[in-house]
N, C-alpha and C positions, 0 to 999 in steps of 0.2 A: 711104609718105607723104614729101612733096615739102616741105610747108609745114614752120615753124620751130615746135619745140614750147615750150611755157610754160617760164619759169625753175622755175616747182615742179617739171614733170615730168624739167626737167634735175637739179635737185638728188635726185630719185626714183632717177636711173639708178643709183648706186653699191647700191641694196640688190635684193637679190634677191626676187620675190614669196614669200609665204608657199606651200608647197606638202603639205600635209597627208599626200598620196602616201609622200613621202619617211619618215616619221616610224615607215612600216608596214615599211621595209629595214632589215633588218640588225639590230642592237640600238641604238636611239636613245636617247641620254640629255640630247639636245638640247633637249627641247619638254617643256613643264610641261603636258602634258594629261592631262585628268583619266582614271581608270582605267576602260577600255570596261565590262568587269565588273559594275562598280555602274551600268551604266545601269538593267539591268532588277529590280535590287532596289527603285527606285523606282516606288508605286503611281500610274500615269501616268494622267490621268483623260481622255475624252472631250475631244478638240479643241474640238466644235463642242456641248460640253455648256452645256444653261442654267441649271444649277444655280447659277452663279456670277451670274445675274442680268442679263447680256447678251444682248439678241434675238439670232437667227441672222444676219437680215438686217445688222444693225451689227459682228458677226463676217466679214461678207463684202464689206463695204463699207472703202472710206479711212476713216482715222481721223482724230483731232486732229495736230497735229504735236508735240506735248507729250506724245502716246500715250493710248492707251485709259484713258476717265475710272477706270471702278471699279477697275482694277489702279492708277494714280495714287492713288487715295485710300486704299487696302489698305496701299500700302508709305509713303504720309505716316502712318498710324497705326502704323505697326513702327518707324519711325526717330523719330516724334513730332516732327512737322514739316509743317508747313500743304501743303495739295493742290498749290499754287501754287510751293511750292519743291523739286517732284520735275519730272524729265524723263524719257521712256523712250528709250533710245537703241537700235542696233542692237549692242549689244555694249558693254564698255569701251572699245574703239579706237575707236570710232566715238565714244565719248562725249567722248575725248583727243584726236580733229580736231578735233570743235565748239570744243572749250576753248581750243584751238590756234589755229582761225578765229576767234573772240572775240576773244584776249586778244594775240595777237604780230602784229607788221609784222616783212618783211624786216630784221634786222640789230639786230631785239630780242635779250633774254637770257633763256635760261631756265635756272635753276640746279639742280640737282641734286647727288645723291651720287655719290662713285666708291667701287664700281661703283653701278650704275642697270638699269631695267629695258632691255634693247633695243630692244624693242618701241615703249616711249615714244620712245626717244632719236631713235628714226627718224623717228616722227608730229612729233615738233617739230620735227627738223631741215627736213623738206621744206617747213615753212612760210617758210623763208629764217631762220629766228633763229640765234643762237650759243647752242651748248650751253656751259657752264661746271660740273667736275664737281667738286665739293669733297669733301675727304677727313672721313671718319668717324672715331670711335671707338665706345666700347661703348655710349654713350649713343645716339647717332645722328650726324648731322651735327655738325661740329666747326662750334661757335658762332662762336666768334673767326673762322674761316676766314670764314664766312657774315657775320658782320657789317662785316667789312674790306672785302668783296666790294660788298656794298650799297651803302657809302660810296664805293668806288671808281667802278661803274658803273650811270651813271644810267639806262641803259635795261633793268636786268632788270624781266622784267613777271611772271613766275610761280616759283614753288619748286614741282618735282614731287618725292614720295615715296610709298613705299608701308610705312605705320610697321605696320601690321597685315595679310599677313606682310614684311617687305622682300624685295624681289626684286631680285638673287639670293640674299640672305646667310641669308632665314629669319630674322631677325632681329625681335625686338617692340619698336619704338621705344615709349617711353613714352607716357602723355597729357600728362605732366609737359612731359618734355622738346618735346616735339610744341608744347606753348601756350609757349614761351619760342619757337620758332621762329617761332608765328602770329605773334605779339608785335613781335619784330622786324619781319618783313615787313609786318606793318600798319603800321608809323612809317614806312615807306618804298612805301607802297602798292603793294603786290606783294602778287600770289595766291598761297596757299598750296592744291595740288591733291593731295590723299590718294587715291591709290588703294587701294581696299580690298575687291578681289576675293578675296582669301583670309582676311578677316577672319571668315570664318563657320567656319573650319577650326584653332583652336587646337588644339596637343596636350597641352601641360601648362598648363592655367590655363585662366582666359579671356582675351580680346581686347578690349584698349579701347582709343579713338581721340576724338579729339576730335570733336566735333556740326560739322555744316555751319551757315554764319551767318557775316556780316562779310567778311574775305577768306577763308575758308576753303571751299573747293570739296570736295565729297565726290564720288567714282565708283565705283560696286558693279556687279555682274555676275552673272548665274546659272550662268554657263557653268561655273564650278568645282565648284558644290553640286548642278549638275542634267544640264548638256549643252551646252556649246557651239554647238552644233545649233541651239539655240533661237534665238541672236542676241537676248537682250535684256539691258539694262543701263539702268543710271539714272545720274541726277546730282543730287546734292542740294544745295541752294544759295541762295541769296536771288532773292527773283523776278526781280528786274532781271536776275541773269544767265540766269536760266532763260528770259528773254523774249529776252533776248542769243541764246542757243544755237538757240530755236525756230525764228528768224527766219532763221539760216542751213541751217533742215534743210529740207531740199526734196525728200522720198522719199515723201510722202504717210502719212507715220508707222510707227512699228513695228508690222507685221502684228496687227491684233487678233485671230487665230486663236490665233495662238503666245502673244501677251499672254496670252489665255483660259487658253491651258496655266496657264502662272503664275500667273494669278490662282487657278484652282480648286485648284493647289498650297499654296497661302498660305490660302487659307480652309479648307480640310480639314486643316490641320497633315499633312501630307503631306510637304512638304519641310522641315519640322522635324524630323520623326522621323528623315527620312535624312539629316539632317546628323548628327545623332548619332551614327549607323550609319558615314559617311563619317569623323568624327573618329576611333573606334576604326581604320577601317579604313587608314588612312594614317598614324595613330601607328604601327600595327604594321609597315607598312614603311620608315616612317622607321628605326626602331628597326632592325629586319634589316640595312638598310643601313648604317647607323653600326656595327652587329657587323662586319659585312664590311668595312669602311673601316679598323677597328682592328684586321686583319691585312693591308690589303692594303700595298703597298710603291711604287706609281707615286705616291701624293700623300705628303704631309706629313700627320704624326699631327696636328697641332693643328689643329683648324676648328670653327666655333660650329654648337652641335646644334641645329638648327633647332627653334625652338619652333611653329611653324605653315609653311604653305606646302608647295612641292610639290618644294623641292631642296635640295641641299646645295652649299656653296660651298668649296673646295678649292684648296689650293696644290701643283701638281705639282712632283715630284721636281726639288730645285735642280741636281742634273745633268744633264739632260734639259733641250733647248731646246723650247720649248710649241709655236712650228709644227712641226716634226719629229716629234714624237711625235703631235700631233694628227693630221697627213696618212697616216702609218704605222700609226696606229688604224685611219682610214677605207679607206685601200689594203689592208692587208695583214690586218686581223682585222676588219673590216666593224662595227666599232664607232665611232657618230658623236660628237662632242663640237664645241661652241661655244668658240673663241679667247675666254679673258676679255677681251680688248681690246674686243671689242664692248660688254662691258660698262663700260669706263671706261678711260682711258688707262695708271692704275696697277696694271691688275689684268691687264697679260698673263701673269702666272706662274700665273694659274687658271683652272678650267674650274667649271661647273655643272654638277652631276650630278641630272638629274630620276629620284626615286622612284616618282613616282605612276601613269606611263602601262603600263612594263613588268611583268611579273610578275616575283615574287621569284627564281623561280630562273631565270631571263633576265637579272636585274640579276648574280647571283651569277655565272653565265658571262661576263658584260659584264667586270667586276671581275678575273674570272682572267685574262682575255685581254689585258686592260690591264696587268696584273703581270707577263704573260710577255712583254709588248713592253718594258717599261721594264727589264726584266732583259736581253734583246737588245741593248737602244738602250744602256745603260750597262755593257754589257761589250764593245760597238765603243768607246764613248770610252777608257775604259779604255784598251785596244790603240794607238789615235791618239796617246794621250798618251805610252803607252811608244814606239812609231816614231818619235816629235817628239822622243828625249829628255827630255820633259817628266814623266815617271814612272818611278820605278824598280820593276821586277816583281821 
C-alpha cells in the first residue's frame, strides 16, 4: 500500500499483535489466560434460550450501542447502579480503548504505577498520550509523587490502576487508599480508571473497591471468570461518560447471542457458583507456585504472595542480565517470559509468572528449566570474571 498510514497506526508499529497460538507453544508464563480445564466446569446455557426473556428475533438482530437491555439491567442490579450507568463492550480491552478515545488527545498524559498492565500501556500509548509511571509502595501508588505530578503537569487526563488485584504484582490496593487517590485526582479534574477484571478472584478474604461515579470509571469483564472467547466486558460510570462512550461505539453492539449467554449465567446463579469453584482452583495453583518458588534459584526469594489475580511478580537473580536470561530461556529451554521493562521503566529486573493457564506439572517443569538455566549462566559469569582477573577462584 502506497498511501501514508495514520499517526495512530504509526504509534502501534512498535507493538506485536496478540497471538494466542503462541501461548500453546512450549512453556509459556507470559499470558494471563484462564485455565481451559475449567471451561467445562461451568453450566453453559443454550445460546438462544428464551428463559432470559429475550425474544429469539432480538438475539439475531443488531442491538443498542450500550448493549442488550436486559443484561444491562441485570448488571446494574449486581453493582447497585442505574441502568444508564452501564455500557457493554467487547471485553475490557475495548472498554479501555473507548475510554482513551473519549478522554485523551495526543500529548495528554496518562498516569499509572510502575509496574502496570502492559495491555493498558499499549492502548493508551496508541492514542498519542504520554504515559508517566509513578513508584509504588506497600499501599499502592506513591501519593506524594502523584500530588507533585498533578501540580506540575496540567495535561494529565486519567490515572489507570487495577486495585483488585493489581496487574502484574497481585497486590490488593485498599479502598481507603483508592479513595485518597480519587480525591486528589478530582481536585485536578482527572479521571480514575479502575480495571477490575480480577476483582471476582480473591484468594484471601474479600475484594473491595471504590464504586463508580464522579471521576471514577470502573471496567469489568467476563473473560477471567467464564471465558475470554465470549468477548463481553462492561463499564460502570456516570451516565454522561456512558453516553460519550456510546457515541464512539460503531460496532452494532456487543453480540446479543453472547450477551444472552452471560445474562442466563447471571440469572441462574451458575456464574456465581462457578466463581466460588474458580477461587478454590486458582488459590491451589497459586499456593503450588509459591511453594516451588521458595525452592527456586533463578529469582529472589522476596516477593509478594498475590492475594488475587493470575500472576506472581518476581525479581530475577541479580547476577544474571535479564535480557540474556529471557532470551536463553526461550531459545534453549522453550520457556517464555515477558521482560519486566514492558511493565515499566523501573521494572527491568522483574518478570511476571502467570500460573493460571498452565497445568501444575508443567509449571514445575518450567521452573526446573529456569533453575537449570540460571545455574548455567551464573557459572558462565563466574568463569568470565575469573578469566578477566576480576575474581579469584
